[in-house]
Biotite code that builds the C-alpha atoms (Angstrom):
import biotite.structure as struc

atoms = struc.array([
    struc.Atom([-195.551, 111.193, -194.648], chain_id="A", res_id=1, res_name="UNK", atom_name="CA", element="C"),
    struc.Atom([-192.008, 110.286, -194.743], chain_id="A", res_id=2, res_name="UNK", atom_name="CA", element="C"),
    struc.Atom([-189.117, 112.278, -193.790], chain_id="A", res_id=3, res_name="UNK", atom_name="CA", element="C"),
    struc.Atom([-186.447, 113.506, -196.289], chain_id="A", res_id=4, res_name="UNK", atom_name="CA", element="C"),
    struc.Atom([-183.081, 115.354, -196.222], chain_id="A", res_id=5, res_name="UNK", atom_name="CA", element="C"),
    struc.Atom([-179.360, 115.359, -197.119], chain_id="A", res_id=6, res_name="UNK", atom_name="CA", element="C"),
    struc.Atom([-176.320, 114.301, -194.764], chain_id="A", res_id=7, res_name="UNK", atom_name="CA", element="C"),
    struc.Atom([-172.793, 114.315, -196.463], chain_id="A", res_id=8, res_name="UNK", atom_name="CA", element="C"),
    struc.Atom([-174.219, 114.597, -199.859], chain_id="A", res_id=9, res_name="UNK", atom_name="CA", element="C"),
    struc.Atom([-176.378, 111.406, -199.394], chain_id="A", res_id=10, res_name="UNK", atom_name="CA", element="C"),
    struc.Atom([-180.154, 111.811, -200.069], chain_id="A", res_id=11, res_name="UNK", atom_name="CA", element="C"),
    struc.Atom([-182.130, 110.107, -197.031], chain_id="A", res_id=12, res_name="UNK", atom_name="CA", element="C"),
    struc.Atom([-185.818, 109.025, -197.134], chain_id="A", res_id=13, res_name="UNK", atom_name="CA", element="C"),
    struc.Atom([-186.939, 107.586, -193.631], chain_id="A", res_id=14, res_name="UNK", atom_name="CA", element="C"),
    struc.Atom([-190.214, 106.278, -192.243], chain_id="A", res_id=15, res_name="UNK", atom_name="CA", element="C"),
    struc.Atom([-193.509, 107.202, -193.641], chain_id="A", res_id=16, res_name="UNK", atom_name="CA", element="C"),
    struc.Atom([-196.914, 105.556, -193.742], chain_id="A", res_id=17, res_name="UNK", atom_name="CA", element="C"),
    struc.Atom([-199.196, 103.806, -196.304], chain_id="A", res_id=18, res_name="UNK", atom_name="CA", element="C"),
    struc.Atom([-201.797, 101.022, -196.994], chain_id="A", res_id=19, res_name="UNK", atom_name="CA", element="C"),
    struc.Atom([-200.184, 97.748, -198.208], chain_id="A", res_id=20, res_name="UNK", atom_name="CA", element="C"),
    struc.Atom([-202.362, 96.636, -201.151], chain_id="A", res_id=21, res_name="UNK", atom_name="CA", element="C"),
    struc.Atom([-203.780, 99.965, -202.028], chain_id="A", res_id=22, res_name="UNK", atom_name="CA", element="C"),
    struc.Atom([-201.815, 100.144, -205.501], chain_id="A", res_id=23, res_name="UNK", atom_name="CA", element="C"),
    struc.Atom([-203.288, 96.667, -206.496], chain_id="A", res_id=24, res_name="UNK", atom_name="CA", element="C"),
    struc.Atom([-206.941, 97.817, -205.499], chain_id="A", res_id=25, res_name="UNK", atom_name="CA", element="C"),
    struc.Atom([-206.637, 101.110, -207.439], chain_id="A", res_id=26, res_name="UNK", atom_name="CA", element="C"),
    struc.Atom([-205.218, 99.227, -210.463], chain_id="A", res_id=27, res_name="UNK", atom_name="CA", element="C"),
    struc.Atom([-208.109, 96.698, -210.270], chain_id="A", res_id=28, res_name="UNK", atom_name="CA", element="C"),
    struc.Atom([-210.496, 99.680, -210.396], chain_id="A", res_id=29, res_name="UNK", atom_name="CA", element="C"),
    struc.Atom([-211.343, 100.435, -206.795], chain_id="A", res_id=30, res_name="UNK", atom_name="CA", element="C"),
    struc.Atom([-211.325, 104.051, -206.250], chain_id="A", res_id=31, res_name="UNK", atom_name="CA", element="C"),
    struc.Atom([-211.175, 104.042, -202.523], chain_id="A", res_id=32, res_name="UNK", atom_name="CA", element="C"),
    struc.Atom([-208.141, 101.857, -202.667], chain_id="A", res_id=33, res_name="UNK", atom_name="CA", element="C"),
    struc.Atom([-207.345, 102.111, -199.026], chain_id="A", res_id=34, res_name="UNK", atom_name="CA", element="C"),
    struc.Atom([-210.592, 101.033, -197.760], chain_id="A", res_id=35, res_name="UNK", atom_name="CA", element="C"),
    struc.Atom([-210.598, 98.058, -195.483], chain_id="A", res_id=36, res_name="UNK", atom_name="CA", element="C"),
    struc.Atom([-206.653, 98.084, -195.409], chain_id="A", res_id=37, res_name="UNK", atom_name="CA", element="C"),
    struc.Atom([-204.636, 98.434, -192.325], chain_id="A", res_id=38, res_name="UNK", atom_name="CA", element="C"),
    struc.Atom([-202.203, 101.466, -192.467], chain_id="A", res_id=39, res_name="UNK", atom_name="CA", element="C"),
    struc.Atom([-198.718, 100.564, -191.909], chain_id="A", res_id=40, res_name="UNK", atom_name="CA", element="C"),
    struc.Atom([-195.771, 102.731, -190.440], chain_id="A", res_id=41, res_name="UNK", atom_name="CA", element="C"),
    struc.Atom([-192.350, 102.118, -191.922], chain_id="A", res_id=42, res_name="UNK", atom_name="CA", element="C"),
    struc.Atom([-189.050, 102.380, -189.790], chain_id="A", res_id=43, res_name="UNK", atom_name="CA", element="C"),
    struc.Atom([-186.908, 101.945, -192.854], chain_id="A", res_id=44, res_name="UNK", atom_name="CA", element="C"),
    struc.Atom([-184.400, 104.524, -193.639], chain_id="A", res_id=45, res_name="UNK", atom_name="CA", element="C"),
    struc.Atom([-183.049, 104.576, -197.435], chain_id="A", res_id=46, res_name="UNK", atom_name="CA", element="C"),
    struc.Atom([-180.370, 106.069, -199.142], chain_id="A", res_id=47, res_name="UNK", atom_name="CA", element="C"),
    struc.Atom([-180.252, 107.048, -202.800], chain_id="A", res_id=48, res_name="UNK", atom_name="CA", element="C"),
    struc.Atom([-177.313, 105.307, -204.412], chain_id="A", res_id=49, res_name="UNK", atom_name="CA", element="C"),
    struc.Atom([-176.596, 104.774, -208.381], chain_id="A", res_id=50, res_name="UNK", atom_name="CA", element="C"),
    struc.Atom([-180.014, 105.763, -209.225], chain_id="A", res_id=51, res_name="UNK", atom_name="CA", element="C"),
    struc.Atom([-181.943, 103.602, -206.851], chain_id="A", res_id=52, res_name="UNK", atom_name="CA", element="C"),
    struc.Atom([-182.886, 103.477, -203.210], chain_id="A", res_id=53, res_name="UNK", atom_name="CA", element="C"),
    struc.Atom([-181.083, 101.184, -200.920], chain_id="A", res_id=54, res_name="UNK", atom_name="CA", element="C"),
    struc.Atom([-182.498, 100.215, -197.386], chain_id="A", res_id=55, res_name="UNK", atom_name="CA", element="C"),
    struc.Atom([-179.319, 101.239, -195.392], chain_id="A", res_id=56, res_name="UNK", atom_name="CA", element="C"),
    struc.Atom([-180.837, 101.475, -191.525], chain_id="A", res_id=57, res_name="UNK", atom_name="CA", element="C"),
    struc.Atom([-184.001, 101.547, -189.464], chain_id="A", res_id=58, res_name="UNK", atom_name="CA", element="C"),
    struc.Atom([-185.677, 104.086, -186.883], chain_id="A", res_id=59, res_name="UNK", atom_name="CA", element="C"),
    struc.Atom([-186.329, 102.557, -183.741], chain_id="A", res_id=60, res_name="UNK", atom_name="CA", element="C"),
    struc.Atom([-190.070, 102.381, -184.776], chain_id="A", res_id=61, res_name="UNK", atom_name="CA", element="C"),
    struc.Atom([-192.263, 102.983, -187.814], chain_id="A", res_id=62, res_name="UNK", atom_name="CA", element="C"),
    struc.Atom([-192.839, 106.854, -188.023], chain_id="A", res_id=63, res_name="UNK", atom_name="CA", element="C"),
    struc.Atom([-194.660, 109.219, -190.093], chain_id="A", res_id=64, res_name="UNK", atom_name="CA", element="C"),
    struc.Atom([-196.266, 112.824, -190.344], chain_id="A", res_id=65, res_name="UNK", atom_name="CA", element="C"),
    struc.Atom([-193.590, 114.824, -188.095], chain_id="A", res_id=66, res_name="UNK", atom_name="CA", element="C"),
    struc.Atom([-191.328, 117.319, -189.269], chain_id="A", res_id=67, res_name="UNK", atom_name="CA", element="C"),
    struc.Atom([-187.869, 116.909, -190.994], chain_id="A", res_id=68, res_name="UNK", atom_name="CA", element="C"),
    struc.Atom([-185.191, 119.498, -191.565], chain_id="A", res_id=69, res_name="UNK", atom_name="CA", element="C"),
    struc.Atom([-181.517, 119.858, -191.851], chain_id="A", res_id=70, res_name="UNK", atom_name="CA", element="C"),
    struc.Atom([-179.370, 120.376, -188.696], chain_id="A", res_id=71, res_name="UNK", atom_name="CA", element="C"),
    struc.Atom([-175.361, 120.204, -188.607], chain_id="A", res_id=72, res_name="UNK", atom_name="CA", element="C"),
    struc.Atom([-175.141, 118.145, -191.770], chain_id="A", res_id=73, res_name="UNK", atom_name="CA", element="C"),
    struc.Atom([-177.822, 115.773, -190.608], chain_id="A", res_id=74, res_name="UNK", atom_name="CA", element="C"),
    struc.Atom([-181.418, 114.996, -191.063], chain_id="A", res_id=75, res_name="UNK", atom_name="CA", element="C"),
    struc.Atom([-183.471, 115.984, -187.832], chain_id="A", res_id=76, res_name="UNK", atom_name="CA", element="C"),
    struc.Atom([-186.945, 114.474, -187.280], chain_id="A", res_id=77, res_name="UNK", atom_name="CA", element="C"),
    struc.Atom([-189.198, 116.080, -184.858], chain_id="A", res_id=78, res_name="UNK", atom_name="CA", element="C"),
    struc.Atom([-192.540, 114.408, -183.588], chain_id="A", res_id=79, res_name="UNK", atom_name="CA", element="C"),
    struc.Atom([-194.492, 112.373, -185.728], chain_id="A", res_id=80, res_name="UNK", atom_name="CA", element="C"),
    struc.Atom([-197.164, 109.415, -185.557], chain_id="A", res_id=81, res_name="UNK", atom_name="CA", element="C"),
    struc.Atom([-196.629, 105.888, -184.775], chain_id="A", res_id=82, res_name="UNK", atom_name="CA", element="C"),
    struc.Atom([-198.984, 102.633, -185.237], chain_id="A", res_id=83, res_name="UNK", atom_name="CA", element="C"),
    struc.Atom([-202.662, 103.287, -184.019], chain_id="A", res_id=84, res_name="UNK", atom_name="CA", element="C"),
    struc.Atom([-202.158, 107.028, -184.741], chain_id="A", res_id=85, res_name="UNK", atom_name="CA", element="C"),
    struc.Atom([-200.104, 107.564, -181.456], chain_id="A", res_id=86, res_name="UNK", atom_name="CA", element="C"),
    struc.Atom([-198.636, 111.167, -181.343], chain_id="A", res_id=87, res_name="UNK", atom_name="CA", element="C"),
    struc.Atom([-194.878, 111.336, -180.431], chain_id="A", res_id=88, res_name="UNK", atom_name="CA", element="C"),
    struc.Atom([-192.869, 114.428, -179.428], chain_id="A", res_id=89, res_name="UNK", atom_name="CA", element="C"),
    struc.Atom([-189.482, 112.599, -179.608], chain_id="A", res_id=90, res_name="UNK", atom_name="CA", element="C"),
    struc.Atom([-186.699, 113.699, -181.807], chain_id="A", res_id=91, res_name="UNK", atom_name="CA", element="C"),
    struc.Atom([-184.219, 111.422, -183.942], chain_id="A", res_id=92, res_name="UNK", atom_name="CA", element="C"),
    struc.Atom([-181.132, 112.682, -185.619], chain_id="A", res_id=93, res_name="UNK", atom_name="CA", element="C"),
    struc.Atom([-179.981, 110.939, -188.773], chain_id="A", res_id=94, res_name="UNK", atom_name="CA", element="C"),
    struc.Atom([-176.548, 111.301, -190.223], chain_id="A", res_id=95, res_name="UNK", atom_name="CA", element="C"),
    struc.Atom([-174.596, 109.542, -192.913], chain_id="A", res_id=96, res_name="UNK", atom_name="CA", element="C"),
    struc.Atom([-170.806, 109.241, -193.276], chain_id="A", res_id=97, res_name="UNK", atom_name="CA", element="C"),
    struc.Atom([-168.908, 106.703, -195.880], chain_id="A", res_id=98, res_name="UNK", atom_name="CA", element="C"),
    struc.Atom([-172.593, 105.557, -196.791], chain_id="A", res_id=99, res_name="UNK", atom_name="CA", element="C"),
    struc.Atom([-173.140, 104.343, -193.066], chain_id="A", res_id=100, res_name="UNK", atom_name="CA", element="C"),
    struc.Atom([-176.110, 105.584, -191.300], chain_id="A", res_id=101, res_name="UNK", atom_name="CA", element="C"),
    struc.Atom([-176.017, 106.630, -187.793], chain_id="A", res_id=102, res_name="UNK", atom_name="CA", element="C"),
    struc.Atom([-179.397, 107.182, -185.673], chain_id="A", res_id=103, res_name="UNK", atom_name="CA", element="C"),
    struc.Atom([-179.387, 109.170, -182.515], chain_id="A", res_id=104, res_name="UNK", atom_name="CA", element="C"),
    struc.Atom([-182.543, 109.106, -180.549], chain_id="A", res_id=105, res_name="UNK", atom_name="CA", element="C"),
])
């Protein structure tokens, strides 16, 4: 449920949702690995550098399940869902220049 795109040749991944602890549950044989866990929403913005993801910025709040598309050499995020399943209609523009992330709400 995260957002991905490219700005100035930098690969961006932002936001997303998941259940912390579900991987361990699954590895321990629990097929419904998310059962009993609380969904968390990430505000992190990561850039792909030298074969790994580096945290390079943050959204104003945890966000997932919206639309992401390229716009003017940036990543445009429209809508989504925040903690508690609250739907949002806001848009966010993420751009990268000289490995620095700029977020416009």
